[in-house]
C-alpha positions as CSV (number, residue, x, y, z in Angstrom):
1,M,-4.4,-24.0,28.0
2,W,-2.7,-23.4,24.6
3,S,-0.4,-20.6,23.8
4,S,1.8,-19.8,20.9
5,Q,4.8,-21.4,22.8
6,H,3.1,-24.9,23.1
7,K,5.8,-27.5,22.7
8,I,5.6,-31.0,21.4
9,D,8.3,-33.6,20.7
10,P,8.3,-34.0,16.9
11,E,10.1,-37.3,17.3
12,S,7.3,-38.9,19.2
13,E,4.6,-40.3,16.8
14,E,2.2,-40.9,19.8
15,A,2.6,-37.2,20.9
16,M,2.1,-36.0,17.3
17,A,-1.1,-38.1,16.8
18,E,-2.4,-36.8,20.1
19,V,-1.8,-33.2,19.2
20,A,-3.2,-33.7,15.7
21,S,-6.5,-34.9,17.2
22,E,-7.1,-31.8,19.4
23,L,-9.5,-29.1,18.3
24,W,-8.1,-26.0,16.8
25,P,-8.2,-23.3,17.8
26,P,-8.4,-24.3,21.4
27,S,-10.5,-22.8,24.1
28,P,-9.3,-21.0,26.1
29,Y,-6.5,-19.7,23.8
30,L,-3.8,-17.4,25.0
31,F,-3.2,-14.3,22.9
32,H,-0.5,-11.7,23.4
33,V,-2.3,-8.4,23.9
34,F,-0.8,-4.9,24.2
35,S,-2.1,-3.0,27.2
36,S,-2.2,0.8,26.6
37,R,-2.7,1.2,30.4
38,T,0.6,-0.6,31.3
39,G,2.5,-0.1,28.1
40,L,3.3,-3.8,28.1
41,W,2.3,-7.0,26.2
42,E,0.2,-9.4,28.3
43,E,-0.9,-13.0,27.7
44,R,-4.7,-13.1,28.0
45,P,-7.0,-16.1,27.8
46,F,-9.8,-15.8,25.2
47,L,-12.7,-18.2,25.1
48,R,-14.1,-19.6,21.8
49,D,-17.7,-18.6,21.1
50,G,-19.0,-21.3,18.7
51,E,-17.4,-24.2,16.9
52,A,-13.7,-24.9,16.3
53,A,-12.3,-24.8,12.8
54,G,-11.5,-28.5,13.1
55,T,-8.7,-30.6,14.4
56,I,-5.0,-29.6,14.3
57,G,-4.4,-32.4,11.9
58,D,-7.1,-31.1,9.6
59,V,-6.5,-27.4,9.8
60,G,-2.7,-27.3,10.3
61,L,-0.9,-24.7,12.3
62,G,0.2,-22.1,9.7
63,K,1.1,-18.6,10.6
64,P,-1.6,-15.9,10.4
65,L,-1.6,-14.4,7.0
66,Q,-3.3,-11.0,7.3
67,S,-5.6,-9.1,9.6
68,A,-8.1,-6.2,9.6
69,Y,-9.7,-4.2,12.4
70,W,-13.5,-3.6,11.9
71,G,-16.4,-2.9,14.2
72,Q,-14.4,-3.3,17.5
73,A,-13.0,-6.7,16.5
74,L,-9.8,-7.9,15.0
75,Y,-10.2,-10.3,12.0
76,V,-7.3,-12.6,11.4
77,L,-6.9,-14.6,8.2
78,C,-5.4,-17.8,9.7
79,S,-5.6,-20.2,6.7
80,N,-7.3,-20.6,3.5
81,S,-10.4,-21.9,5.3
82,F,-11.2,-19.7,8.3
83,I,-10.9,-16.3,9.9
84,L,-10.6,-15.6,13.7
85,R,-12.9,-12.8,14.9
86,I,-11.3,-11.6,18.1
87,S,-13.2,-9.4,20.5
88,L,-10.8,-7.7,22.9
89,S,-13.6,-6.2,25.0
90,K,-15.2,-9.6,25.7
91,D,-12.0,-11.8,25.8
92,E,-13.6,-14.2,23.3
93,Y,-13.1,-15.2,19.7
94,Q,-15.2,-16.9,16.9
95,V,-14.2,-19.0,13.9
96,I,-15.7,-17.7,10.7
97,R,-15.5,-20.1,7.8
98,I,-14.4,-18.9,4.3
99,P,-16.4,-19.9,1.2
100,A,-15.3,-23.3,0.1
101,D,-14.7,-22.3,-3.5
102,A,-12.3,-19.4,-2.6
103,D,-8.5,-19.4,-2.6
104,V,-8.4,-16.3,-0.3
105,K,-5.4,-14.2,-0.6
106,S,-6.4,-11.0,1.1
107,I,-8.6,-9.5,3.8
108,G,-9.6,-5.9,4.1
109,K,-12.2,-3.4,5.2
110,S,-14.2,-0.5,3.8
111,E,-17.0,1.6,5.0
112,K,-19.4,-1.3,4.2
113,G,-17.6,-3.9,6.2
114,L,-15.0,-6.7,6.1
115,Y,-14.0,-8.1,2.7
116,I,-12.0,-11.1,1.5
117,A,-10.7,-11.6,-2.0
118,G,-9.3,-14.6,-3.8
119,Y,-9.3,-16.7,-6.9
120,A,-11.5,-19.5,-8.1
121,D,-10.4,-21.8,-10.8
122,D,-7.1,-19.9,-11.2
123,S,-8.7,-17.2,-13.3
124,C,-11.7,-15.7,-11.6
125,L,-11.3,-12.9,-9.0
126,K,-14.0,-13.1,-6.4
127,V,-14.6,-10.5,-3.6
128,W,-17.0,-11.3,-0.7
129,V,-18.3,-9.0,2.1
130,L,-19.1,-10.4,5.6
131,N,-22.7,-10.0,6.7
132,E,-22.9,-10.3,10.4
133,S,-26.4,-10.2,11.8
134,C,-28.1,-11.9,14.7
135,H,-24.7,-13.5,15.7
136,E,-24.6,-15.3,12.3
137,H,-21.9,-14.9,9.7
138,E,-22.7,-15.0,6.0
139,W,-20.3,-14.2,3.1
140,V,-22.1,-12.2,0.3
141,L,-20.4,-12.4,-3.2
142,R,-19.9,-8.8,-4.4
143,H,-17.6,-9.2,-7.3
144,N,-17.0,-12.1,-9.7
145,K,-14.7,-11.3,-12.6
146,E,-13.0,-13.5,-15.1
147,L,-9.4,-12.4,-15.4
148,R,-8.2,-14.4,-18.4
149,L,-6.7,-12.0,-20.9
150,E,-7.3,-12.8,-24.5
151,L,-4.2,-11.9,-26.5
152,P,-4.5,-10.5,-29.9
153,L,-4.1,-13.2,-32.6
154,C,-0.9,-11.6,-33.8
155,Y,0.8,-12.3,-30.5
156,L,-0.1,-15.9,-30.6
157,N,1.1,-16.3,-34.2
158,K,4.3,-14.2,-33.3
159,Q,3.4,-11.7,-36.0
160,S,3.9,-8.0,-35.9
161,C,0.9,-6.0,-34.6
162,G,0.2,-2.5,-35.6
163,P,1.1,-0.4,-38.6
């Protein structure tokens, strides 16, 4: 069973190769959960519902970036390629893939649901909302805006603008 304190010997190539081939996130996966009943943090195992994001070697083990609580689940942006949807009431989690053309920088929520925002091609801001129906996850593009600013010609020519 994996936990955040899983130790490996970074000097051992064999151990590193073995770890790199394991599925990520694992199932079960130990999460630290605060209990309002006891007032203490507890380690609880959560089972994965669905597919893993990939192998540790493919996904990497970066730190979680941001999170948002929506619809009785915690959504954690773990990398630029997936989000964990953690259900505390069911002790399970799901991997939700992020659109391939998104460089996601932010996760948030509104009255309409969970959103992610990021850049595409370094100049286009995109915002998606998560549609969760029938146990399926689909990202719906809600905003697609080119952000390149066109400077007035006088700035480009280093001339004075205005009167």
